[in-house]
C-alpha positions as CSV (number, residue, x, y, z in Angstrom):
1,M,-4.6,-7.5,-26.2
2,T,-7.8,-9.1,-25.0
3,V,-9.5,-6.5,-22.7
4,A,-10.8,-7.8,-19.4
5,P,-14.4,-6.9,-18.6
6,T,-15.2,-3.9,-16.5
7,S,-15.7,-4.5,-12.8
8,A,-19.3,-4.4,-11.6
9,I,-17.9,-2.3,-8.6
10,P,-16.7,1.1,-9.7
11,A,-13.6,2.8,-8.4
12,V,-14.7,4.6,-5.3
13,N,-14.1,8.3,-4.6
14,V,-11.4,8.1,-1.9
15,A,-13.2,10.7,0.2
16,S,-16.1,8.4,0.7
17,V,-14.2,5.6,2.6
18,P,-12.2,5.9,5.8
19,Q,-8.7,7.1,5.4
20,R,-6.9,4.8,7.8
21,S,-3.2,5.0,6.8
22,P,-1.0,7.9,7.9
23,L,1.1,7.3,4.8
24,R,0.5,8.8,1.3
25,Y,1.7,6.2,-1.0
26,P,2.3,6.0,-4.8
27,G,-0.2,3.5,-6.1
28,G,-2.2,3.6,-2.9
29,K,-5.3,1.4,-2.8
30,T,-8.0,3.4,-1.0
31,W,-10.1,3.3,-4.2
32,L,-10.1,-0.6,-3.9
33,V,-11.8,-0.7,-0.5
34,P,-15.3,-1.7,-1.9
35,H,-13.7,-4.6,-3.8
36,I,-11.8,-5.7,-0.6
37,R,-15.1,-5.7,1.4
38,H,-16.8,-7.8,-1.3
39,W,-13.8,-10.2,-1.5
40,L,-13.7,-10.7,2.3
41,T,-17.5,-11.1,2.8
42,D,-16.5,-14.3,4.5
43,P,-13.9,-13.0,7.1
44,S,-10.4,-14.4,7.0
45,P,-8.4,-15.7,10.0
46,L,-5.3,-14.2,8.4
47,L,-4.8,-11.7,5.6
48,V,-1.2,-11.4,4.3
49,E,0.0,-8.4,2.4
50,P,3.4,-9.1,1.0
51,F,4.0,-5.6,-0.5
52,V,2.3,-3.5,2.1
53,G,3.4,0.0,1.3
54,G,0.8,2.3,2.9
55,G,-1.1,-0.7,4.3
56,I,-4.7,0.5,3.6
57,V,-5.9,-3.0,2.8
58,S,-4.5,-4.6,5.9
59,L,-5.8,-1.7,8.1
60,T,-9.3,-1.8,6.5
61,A,-9.6,-5.6,6.8
62,V,-8.6,-5.6,10.5
63,M,-10.5,-2.5,11.6
64,E,-13.7,-3.5,9.8
65,G,-13.6,-7.1,11.0
66,L,-12.9,-8.6,7.6
67,A,-9.8,-10.4,8.9
68,D,-8.9,-11.5,12.4
69,R,-5.3,-10.7,11.9
70,A,-3.0,-9.2,9.2
71,L,0.6,-9.9,8.4
72,M,2.2,-6.9,6.6
73,V,5.5,-7.2,4.8
74,D,7.8,-4.7,3.1
75,R,11.5,-4.8,2.3
76,D,11.9,-1.0,2.1
77,R,13.8,0.1,5.3
78,D,12.1,3.4,5.6
79,V,8.6,1.9,5.2
80,A,9.6,-0.8,7.6
81,A,10.8,1.7,10.2
82,F,7.4,3.5,10.0
83,W,5.4,0.4,10.6
84,R,7.6,-0.7,13.4
85,A,7.3,2.7,15.1
86,A,3.6,2.8,14.5
87,L,3.0,-0.6,16.0
88,M,5.5,-0.5,18.9
89,H,5.7,3.2,19.7
90,G,2.5,4.6,18.2
91,D,1.6,7.0,21.1
92,E,5.1,8.5,21.1
93,L,5.0,8.8,17.3
94,A,1.7,10.6,17.5
95,D,3.2,13.0,20.1
96,R,6.0,13.9,17.8
97,V,3.6,14.5,15.0
98,L,1.7,17.0,17.1
99,E,4.8,18.7,18.2
100,F,6.6,19.0,14.9
101,P,7.0,22.6,13.6
102,V,6.5,21.7,9.9
103,S,8.6,24.0,7.7
104,R,11.1,23.5,4.9
105,P,14.2,24.2,7.2
106,A,12.9,21.8,9.8
107,I,12.2,19.0,7.2
108,E,15.6,19.5,5.6
109,E,17.3,19.2,9.0
110,L,15.4,16.0,9.8
111,E,16.3,14.6,6.4
112,R,20.0,15.2,7.0
113,R,20.0,13.7,10.5
114,V,20.8,9.9,10.9
115,P,18.0,8.3,12.9
116,E,19.2,6.7,16.1
117,T,16.2,4.7,17.0
118,V,13.2,3.0,15.3
119,L,11.0,5.8,16.5
120,D,13.4,8.4,15.0
121,H,13.5,6.5,11.7
122,G,9.7,6.0,11.6
123,F,9.0,9.6,12.3
124,R,11.5,10.7,9.6
125,T,9.7,8.4,7.1
126,L,6.3,9.8,8.0
127,V,7.4,13.5,7.7
128,L,9.2,13.0,4.4
129,N,6.3,10.9,3.0
130,R,3.8,13.7,3.9
131,T,5.9,16.5,2.6
132,R,7.5,15.2,-0.6
133,R,5.8,15.4,-3.9
134,G,3.4,12.5,-4.3
135,G,4.6,10.9,-1.0
136,V,7.6,9.5,-2.8
137,L,10.3,8.1,-0.5
138,A,12.8,7.0,-3.2
139,P,16.2,8.7,-3.2
140,G,16.1,12.1,-5.0
141,A,12.4,12.9,-4.4
142,A,11.7,16.6,-4.0
143,L,9.8,18.4,-1.3
144,T,6.4,19.8,-2.2
145,R,6.5,23.4,-3.5
146,N,3.1,24.8,-4.0
147,G,0.9,22.0,-2.6
148,E,-2.8,22.2,-2.0
149,N,-4.2,25.7,-2.2
150,G,-0.7,27.1,-2.3
151,N,0.0,25.9,1.3
152,G,3.5,24.7,0.4
153,V,5.4,21.9,2.0
154,G,3.0,21.5,4.9
155,S,-0.1,21.2,2.7
156,R,-0.5,17.5,3.4
157,W,0.6,17.7,7.1
158,Y,-2.5,17.3,9.2
159,P,-1.1,16.7,12.8
160,Q,-4.3,15.9,14.6
161,T,-5.6,13.7,11.7
162,L,-2.4,11.8,11.6
163,A,-2.3,11.4,15.4
164,D,-5.9,10.0,15.3
165,R,-5.0,7.5,12.6
166,L,-2.0,6.4,14.6
167,A,-4.2,6.0,17.7
168,N,-6.5,3.7,15.7
169,I,-3.5,1.6,14.7
170,V,-2.3,1.4,18.3
171,A,-5.8,0.1,19.3
172,Q,-5.4,-2.8,16.8
173,A,-1.7,-3.4,17.2
174,D,-2.2,-6.9,18.7
175,R,-3.9,-7.9,15.5
176,L,-1.3,-6.4,13.1
177,T,2.1,-7.9,12.6
178,F,4.8,-6.3,10.5
179,C,7.8,-8.2,8.9
180,E,10.6,-6.5,7.0
181,G,11.7,-8.9,4.2
182,D,11.2,-10.2,0.7
183,G,7.5,-10.1,-0.1
184,L,7.7,-12.8,-2.8
185,A,9.4,-15.2,-0.3
186,V,6.7,-14.5,2.2
187,L,4.0,-14.9,-0.4
188,E,5.3,-18.4,-1.4
189,L,5.5,-19.4,2.3
190,T,2.1,-18.2,3.5
191,A,0.2,-19.2,0.4
192,T,0.5,-22.8,1.5
193,I,-1.3,-22.2,4.8
194,D,-4.9,-23.2,5.0
195,G,-7.3,-20.3,5.3
196,V,-4.8,-17.5,4.5
197,R,-6.0,-14.8,2.1
198,L,-3.4,-12.9,0.1
199,F,-3.6,-9.3,-1.1
200,V,-0.9,-8.9,-3.7
201,D,0.0,-5.4,-5.0
202,P,3.5,-5.4,-6.4
203,P,5.3,-2.1,-7.0
204,Y,5.4,-0.8,-10.5
205,T,8.3,-2.8,-12.0
206,G,8.2,-2.3,-15.7
207,A,5.2,-4.5,-16.7
208,G,4.3,-3.5,-20.2
209,G,7.4,-1.4,-20.5
210,K,6.5,1.0,-17.7
211,R,9.4,2.2,-15.6
212,A,7.7,4.3,-12.9
213,G,8.9,2.0,-10.2
214,S,12.5,3.2,-10.5
215,R,11.6,6.7,-9.4
216,L,8.7,5.8,-7.0
217,Y,10.1,3.0,-4.9
218,A,13.6,2.1,-3.5
219,H,12.8,-1.6,-4.2
220,N,11.1,-1.9,-7.6
221,V,12.2,-5.2,-9.2
222,V,10.0,-8.3,-8.9
223,C,9.4,-11.2,-11.3
224,H,5.8,-11.0,-12.3
225,R,5.8,-14.6,-13.7
226,H,7.2,-15.9,-10.4
227,I,4.3,-14.3,-8.5
228,F,1.7,-15.8,-10.8
229,E,3.3,-19.2,-10.7
230,A,3.5,-19.2,-6.9
231,L,-0.2,-18.3,-6.6
232,S,-1.2,-20.9,-9.2
233,R,0.7,-23.7,-7.4
234,S,-0.7,-22.8,-4.0
235,G,-4.4,-22.8,-4.7
236,C,-4.9,-20.1,-2.1
237,D,-7.5,-17.3,-2.2
238,F,-6.0,-14.1,-3.4
239,L,-6.8,-10.6,-4.8
240,M,-4.1,-9.0,-6.9
241,T,-3.9,-5.6,-8.6
242,Y,-1.7,-4.7,-11.6
243,D,-1.3,-2.1,-14.3
244,C,-3.3,-3.2,-17.3
245,S,-0.6,-4.3,-19.8
246,P,-0.4,-7.1,-22.5
247,E,2.2,-9.0,-20.4
248,I,-0.1,-9.2,-17.3
249,V,-3.2,-10.0,-19.3
250,E,-1.3,-12.8,-20.9
251,L,-0.2,-14.2,-17.5
252,V,-3.8,-14.0,-16.2
253,S,-5.0,-16.1,-19.2
254,E,-2.1,-18.5,-19.0
255,H,-2.8,-19.3,-15.3
256,G,-6.6,-19.4,-15.7
257,F,-7.2,-16.5,-13.3
258,E,-10.1,-14.0,-13.5
259,A,-9.6,-10.3,-14.1
260,V,-11.7,-7.2,-14.4
261,T,-10.6,-3.6,-15.1
262,V,-11.3,-0.6,-12.9
263,R,-10.7,2.8,-14.4
264,M,-8.6,4.9,-12.1
265,K,-8.2,8.7,-12.1
266,N,-4.5,9.5,-11.9
267,A,-2.8,12.7,-10.6
268,H,-3.4,14.3,-14.0
269,H,-7.1,13.3,-13.9
270,D,-6.7,10.8,-16.7
271,R,-8.7,7.6,-16.5
272,I,-6.2,4.7,-16.4
273,P,-7.4,1.0,-16.4
274,E,-6.2,-1.1,-13.5
275,L,-6.5,-4.9,-13.3
276,V,-8.1,-6.6,-10.3
277,I,-7.2,-10.3,-10.5
278,T,-8.7,-13.2,-8.5
279,R,-8.8,-16.9,-8.7
280,D,-12.6,-17.1,-9.1
281,R,-15.0,-14.7,-10.8
282,L,-16.0,-12.2,-8.2
283,F,-16.6,-8.8,-9.9
284,A,-17.6,-9.3,-13.5
């Protein structure tokens, strides 16, 4: 496998950039924020994120003036419920966060209860995301046991911090639009619109033989080649991230895209190369 050059911009310590999303998300992209800032030096009228997950890129772009508006898309019903609740009922969601008596019995009761409203569902998503191991929302995920400093299930539940992040989202809600749907279909549609920038971060779906997506995400199947072909046909400006695997490196070469590697530190403190892919050479 031909190895892509190392990015001139290193992976950032996530503590050194603003933590804007209330969600903990497997494969979250806080480390990528310096690359996003460099990519959007010329601000975009519309940033589209077809696989939004925790939404850190859309939130960063809008809150830092790197994009006038952002369209966030996800097909996961739990994730969709959170974003709808945050954008339409953010103040009420923050109140629930501040009032919730986090404990294993309270979380298990919430998990069993069928949500009656978007606000109920969005709050349930946020609680489970912050109290399950690794923030995993896929069926069968377990609650945190020991957590940070032995604080157990509530070790990642910071009520005031989460309420503050929600307040910041509410303040930008007129510039953030969420759509529940097929990210690939939205990618193909919006990639043809002049001036649109696309941030594409598909879930782990087996590229290079990896199968992490089946346990991390409820929706974890996407055609990698289809994504590359859609971007190639459109001619739009994009930034895409992927696991560094022979399959993806070959697709980069086949479509004449540029790629650099950024070495990420995973949960086990191993350095794992991640690909940052663009149409033009930006980071080498």
